C-alpha positions in Angstrom: -36.3 -100.6 -38.5 -37.6 -97.7 -36.5 -37.5 -94.1 -37.7 -35.8 -91.4 -35.5 -38.0 -88.7 -37.0 -41.2 -90.6 -36.4 -40.2 -91.4 -32.8 -39.6 -87.8 -32.0 -42.9 -86.8 -33.7 -44.9 -89.4 -31.8 -43.1 -88.3 -28.6 -44.3 -84.8 -29.2 -47.8 -85.8 -30.2 -48.2 -88.0 -27.1 -46.9 -85.3 -24.9 -49.4 -82.7 -26.4 -52.3 -85.1 -26.0 -51.4 -85.9 -22.4 -49.7 -82.7 -21.5 -50.7 -82.0 -17.9 -50.5 -85.6 -16.8 -47.0 -86.0 -18.4 -45.8 -82.9 -16.7 -47.2 -84.0 -13.4 -45.4 -87.4 -13.7 -42.0 -85.7 -14.4 -42.6 -83.1 -11.6 -43.4 -85.7 -9.0 -40.5 -87.9 -10.1 -38.0 -85.1 -9.7 -39.4 -83.0 -6.8 -40.1 -85.5 -4.1 -36.7 -87.2 -4.0 -35.1 -83.7 -4.4 -37.0 -82.4 -1.4 -35.9 -85.5 0.6 -32.3 -84.9 -0.4 -32.5 -81.3 0.7 -33.8 -82.4 4.1 -31.0 -85.0 4.4 -28.4 -82.4 3.7 -29.9 -80.1 6.3 -29.7 -82.8 8.9 -26.1 -83.7 7.9 -25.0 -80.1 8.4 -26.1 -80.2 12.0 -23.6 -82.9 12.6 -24.9 -84.2 15.9 -24.9 -87.8 17.0 -28.7 -87.8 17.2 -29.0 -86.5 13.7 -26.9 -89.3 12.1 -29.7 -92.0 12.3 -32.1 -89.5 10.9 -29.7 -88.6 8.1 -29.2 -92.3 7.2 -33.0 -92.9 7.3 -33.5 -89.9 4.9 -30.8 -91.2 2.6 -32.6 -94.6 2.4 -35.9 -92.8 1.9 -34.4 -90.8 -1.0 -33.2 -94.0 -2.7 -36.5 -95.8 -2.2 -38.6 -92.8 -3.4 -36.3 -92.2 -6.4 -36.5 -95.8 -7.5 -40.2 -96.2 -6.7 -41.2 -93.1 -8.6 -39.0 -94.0 -11.5 -40.8 -97.3 -11.7 -44.2 -95.8 -11.3 -43.5 -93.0 -13.8 -42.2 -95.5 -16.4 -45.3 -97.7 -16.0 -47.6 -94.7 -16.4 -45.8 -93.5 -19.6 -46.0 -97.0 -21.0 -49.7 -97.2 -20.3 -50.4 -93.7 -21.7 -48.5 -94.6 -24.9 -50.6 -97.7 -25.2 -53.8 -95.6 -25.1 -54.8 -96.0 -21.5 -55.7 -93.3 -19.1 -54.1 -94.2 -15.7 -54.7 -92.2 -12.6 -51.6 -90.2 -11.5 -51.7 -91.8 -8.0 -50.8 -95.1 -9.5 -47.2 -94.0 -10.0 -46.7 -94.5 -6.3 -46.9 -98.2 -6.8 -43.7 -100.2 -7.5 -45.7 -102.9 -9.3 -43.8 -105.6 -7.5 -40.5 -105.0 -9.4 -38.6 -102.7 -7.0 -35.7 -105.0 -6.3 -35.3 -106.2 -9.9 -35.4 -102.6 -11.1 -32.9 -101.5 -8.5 -30.6 -104.4 -9.2 -30.8 -103.9 -12.9 -30.0 -100.2 -12.6 -26.9 -100.9 -10.4 -25.7 -103.8 -12.7 -26.3 -101.6 -15.8 -24.2 -98.8 -14.3 -21.4 -101.2 -13.4 -21.4 -102.7 -16.9 -21.3 -99.4 -18.6 -18.6 -98.1 -16.2 -16.4 -101.1 -16.9 -17.0 -100.6 -20.6 -15.9 -97.0 -20.4 -12.7 -98.0 -18.6 -12.1 -100.3 -21.5 -11.3 -97.4 -23.9 -14.8 -95.8 -23.8 -16.3 -97.5 -27.0 -17.3 -100.7 -25.2 -19.1 -98.6 -22.6 -21.1 -96.9 -25.3 -21.9 -100.2 -26.9 -23.0 -101.7 -23.6 -25.1 -98.6 -22.8 -27.0 -99.0 -26.0 -27.2 -102.8 -25.9 -28.9 -102.8 -22.4 -30.7 -99.5 -22.7 -34.2 -101.0 -22.7 -33.7 -103.3 -19.7 -35.5 -101.0 -17.3 -38.5 -100.7 -19.6 -38.5 -104.5 -20.0 -38.6 -105.1 -16.2 -41.5 -102.6 -15.7 -43.3 -103.8 -18.8 -43.0 -107.6 -18.3 -42.0 -108.1 -14.7 -39.1 -110.2 -15.7 -35.8 -110.9 -13.9 -32.6 -108.8 -14.0 -30.5 -111.0 -16.2 -33.5 -111.8 -18.5 -34.1 -108.1 -19.0 -30.5 -107.5 -20.0 -30.6 -110.5 -22.4 -33.9 -109.3 -23.9 -32.6 -105.7 -24.4 -29.5 -107.1 -26.1 -31.8 -109.2 -28.3 -34.1 -106.4 -29.4 -31.3 -103.9 -30.1 -29.3 -106.3 -32.2 -28.9 -104.9 -35.7 -30.1 -101.4 -34.7 -27.4 -100.2 -32.4 -25.8 -97.8 -34.9 -29.1 -96.1 -35.4 -29.9 -96.2 -31.7 -26.6 -94.3 -31.1 -27.9 -91.4 -33.1 -31.3 -91.6 -31.6 -29.9 -91.3 -28.2 -27.8 -88.3 -29.4 -31.0 -86.6 -30.5 -32.7 -87.4 -27.2 -29.8 -86.0 -25.3 -30.0 -82.8 -27.3 -33.7 -82.4 -26.7 -33.2 -82.7 -23.0 -30.2 -80.4 -23.1 -32.5 -77.8 -24.6 -34.9 -78.5 -21.8 -32.2 -77.8 -19.2 -31.1 -74.6 -21.0 -34.7 -73.3 -20.9 -34.2 -72.3 -17.2 -34.5 -76.0 -16.2 -38.3 -75.8 -16.6 -38.1 -77.1 -20.1 -37.3 -80.6 -18.8 -41.0 -80.9 -17.8 -41.7 -81.0 -21.5 -38.5 -82.5 -22.9 -38.5 -85.5 -20.6 -42.0 -86.6 -21.6 -41.2 -86.1 -25.3 -38.0 -88.2 -25.0 -39.7 -90.8 -22.9 -42.6 -91.4 -25.3 -40.0 -91.4 -28.1 -38.1 -94.1 -26.3 -41.2 -96.1 -25.6 -42.1 -95.9 -29.3 -38.7 -97.2 -30.3 -39.0 -99.9 -27.7 -42.4 -101.0 -29.0 -41.1 -101.0 -32.6 -38.1 -103.1 -31.7 -40.1 -105.6 -29.7 -42.7 -106.2 -32.5 -40.4 -108.7 -34.3 -37.8 -109.7 -31.8 -39.3 -109.7 -28.3 -39.4 -113.1 -26.5 -41.2 -111.6 -23.5 -44.7 -110.3 -23.2 -46.2 -107.5 -21.1 -46.9 -108.5 -17.5 -50.3 -109.1 -16.1 -49.2 -107.9 -12.7 -52.3 -106.3 -11.1 -52.3 -102.5 -10.8 
């Protein structure tokens, strides 16, 4: 069983030891899609027939960049946690898991949404049960359904504690937003490393999958 206190402590220590790289990962992950979204809104406001194809192209670009940078950022955080020193430019690679990651994200959102409609509690349970599916896809290059099954497997028996862990993570990131928004550049790495620590702890005894050998 993992320790919430230890997870947060390790999240902080990993962030301190890799401060500027961690901040850079979060900044790039947030800023580039945000810039593209601002550009797409500017084109939308012009409202001309010519601008519509440009607007749609920018929307697609925003989605692609958001997903790609999320994949790249997750992979870099995983590697840093494991003691590696990856180059920041490597976060622009989707590691061959783009469609699986996107499909899993959409399916996860649908499952949680349906669960919330079913009196909220099922939605919370589903959110916790499948919370590590995205990590599993990036880490092992597995398929969508397999990632969900594996997440359900490793969280079994720990979901009550995971609920409180996610509450703590949410509070940490809330504090980051309160700190003029800039605090998320620190709170996100702390919470991400903490999540990875819990993921690694849960997979020590229960994981059926192994880290991918996808070339980077």
